[in-house]
N, C-alpha and C positions, 0 to 999 in steps of 0.2 A: 590658681586653676592648673590642672594637669592635662596636657594634651594626650589624646588617644591616638596612638600611632598605628597605622595600618599598612606600613610599607612592606611587611613580610607576608602579605596575603596573596602574593602572585597575581596582582592586578585584578582580583576578584571584587565585585561589588558586594557590599554588605547592607542588609536591611536593618533598619533601626525601628523598634516598635514605637508607635505613636502613643503618647501619654498626655493627658490634659494638663494645662497650667495649674500649678499649685498642688499637684498630686505628689504624695510622698515617694511614689515609685519613679518619678522623673529624676534621672541621674545625669543627664547630658545637656549641654548648651552648644548651639551652633554659632560660629563666628565667621565673618568674611575677612579673609586676609588677602592682600594684593602683594604678590612677590614677583619681581621681574616683569611687571606689567600684566601678569596673569592673575585673574581672580581665583581664589581657592576657598572652598568651604571647609572649615576645620571644626572638628567635634572636640569639645572639652568636657571633662568630668566636673560636675559641680559638687560632688561629694566622693568619698572613698567607694570605689566599685570593687567588690570582691570577685575572685575568680569564679567563672561559671554564671555570674549574674548577667541578665540581659540588659543591653543598652536601651534606654528609653528616652525619647526626645519629644518635645511638643512641636508639632508641625505648624501651629499657629492659627489654624482656622477652626472655628467652633462648629461650622455647618458641614463638615466633611461627612460623607454618607455613612461611614462606619461608626461615627459618633452619634448618629440619630437612628434609633432602633426602627422607627416607622419607615424611614427611607430605605433602610437595609432590607426590611421585609418586602417592600414594594419592588425593590431591585431583584430580589430572589424570585418573586412571583413572576415578574416579566421575563427573567432569564429562563425559568421553568417553562412558561408558556411558549416562548420562542423555540426552545429545544424540542418541545412536544410537537409543535407545528412542523419543524424540520423533519422529525422522525416520521410524522404522518405523510409528508410529501415524499420522502424517500421510499417509504413502504408502498405508496401508490405507484411511484415510478417503477419499482421492482415488480409489482403485480402486473402492470401493463407490459413490461418486458417479458415476464414469464408467459403471459398469454400470447404474445407475438411468437415466442419460441415454440410454444405448443402448436400454433397454427402452422408454422413452417415445418415442424416435424410431421404433422398430419399430411402435408403435401408430398413427403418423401414416400415412394412406394414401399409397401411392407415386404419383408423378406421371408415370407412363409411359402410352403409348398403351393404350387407345383415347381417352384424353382429350387435348385440345389445351390446352397451358398458355400463358396470357398473363399477364404481370404489369403492372398498370396502377395509376395513382394512383386514389384513391377516385373511382369514376365512378357517378354517379346518373342516373336516367332524365332525359332532356332534356324540360323542360316549356316550351313556347312559349306565352306569354300575350300576345305582341304581335300586332297585327293585320297586321303586315308579314310577307310570305312570305320575306323575305331575312334569314336568320340564318346568318352564316358560322360561328358557334361550334357550331351543331347539326349532327349528321350528317344526310345527305339524307333518311333514313327518318323523322326526327323533325320535319321541316318541316310546317307546317299544309297541309292539302290545299287549302283555299281561304281567302280572307280572312275574318276574323271568327270562324274556328273555333279552338278550343283543342285542340291535338293532344298527346297523351302517348303515346309509343311506348316500350314496355318490352321489354327483352331477356329471353330465357328462358335461364337458366343451370342447369347441373346442380348446381353448388355454388359458393359464394363464401365464401372464408375470408380472414381477416386474416393477412398475412405476419407471422411472429413478430418479425422484426428491423427492420421499417420500417412506414411508414404506408400502404404499398401493399396492394392486395388481390390475392390469387391467385385467378384466375378459371378455373374448370374448365368448359369448354363441350363440347357434343356436336359 
């Protein structure tokens, strides 16, 4: 018997095809060897194996599911039914979630006239504490009336809400 050496496979596991006892395709035999008090399963070739030929070994049990066609068909049917049920449950949950989102969206006030909608970054009242009247960053209405005065001009808004998907504010004005 010739040992099949798998030491150069970078510690990767290999699958060996199952073949029934007495099949001409069966080309391997498994043996238990104990070395240094460690049991090891070794695969031996029982005939000459050509390059590219699949390794085939008898796992020993005649009632394995893949050896019995009717058990395999039953297994596939059960798997299909379970996956179908799972898909149905998932679809039902998604439909319920979609309905909840629609209800919540219906509770948000619509942004149609008579309101004028503007989306801006977070804007705060302009506070001018400098003595200079020239402030290019302030709008004209927020500039101090005279030197030495501190002017705070506030806007009057109907509603200010935070936009749900960004840091912008939705400003509803009259």
